[in-house]
Every structure is written in C-alpha cells, then in structure tokens.
N, C-alpha and C positions, 0 to 999 in steps of 0.2 A: 084300285082298279081300272092299271091300262091292259090288265090283261084279263078284264070284263072284255075289253076293245077287241083286242087281239084274237080273243077266242069266240067275240060276235054274242057274247049272251047279254041278254036286254038288262034295264036296269029294273025291267020286270017281275024279275025270276028271283028271290031272293035267293043269293047265294055267297056265302062268306068267303074271302079270303080262302082261309086255310082250304076249302073245296074246292076251289080251281084251279090250286099245288097240285091237288088233288091227282086230280082226274088228270091233269098236264100234263102232270112231273117236271113242274119246273120247280126246282130249289127257294131255295126262299133271295129276298134278291138280296137283302145281307150279305146273304156268299157270295154272289158275283160278284157286287164291287170291290172284297175282299180279295175274290180271284180276278179281278182285276187290277187291284191297285198291287199284287202283288207280283203280275206278269211286268207291266209295267218299271217296278225295282230290278226283277230279274231283269231287262231290256239296260237302264240304267247300268245297272248294275257291272253286267259284261260289256259295257261299251269299248272302246280304244281311252287309256289312262290318257291320251290329249287332245280328247274334247272336252269343252267347257261343261257342261251337267257332272261328268263325271269328276270332274273338281271339283263342283256341288256337293253331290252326291260323299266323296270324301272328305271337305271340312263340315258335313252335318252330321256325318256318322263319328269322325274324332271329336276329344272333346278337344274344345277350348282353348285357347294361350290363359293363365292365371291375370294376367294384369285385365282382363277386357271382366267388361262389367253388363 
C-alpha cells in the first residue's frame, strides 16, 4: 500500500502489489529489510573493540558460559 501512495496510484485502480513492484522496479520489502539489517550488523562488527556495542555483539556471538541458565 505504501508504494501505491508513493507512486500516486489511486485506490480506485485495482492494481496488485506485485504489478506495482514490477513497474517501479522495487524489490520486495523483506529483501530491503534484510539488506538494512546486514548493513547495520556490518557497521557493528567493524566497530572499534573498545566500544560498548562491539562488546554486546561479541557476547551475543560467543557461547554463554555453561553455568548460566
């Protein structure tokens, strides 16, 4: 529905989302979200080791200690 508004397609035109994507050349929203998540992960992964978010990512990737429940 957002693409319909961006492209100014009135609601009275019965056009499917797939047709709008094909005409506009826009990839599916799920692909766009995945790409943004991967970009953000790359930003965090390349951050300096002394920054807090780098420590958080490293802790999330590493296996938690066995005594933790």
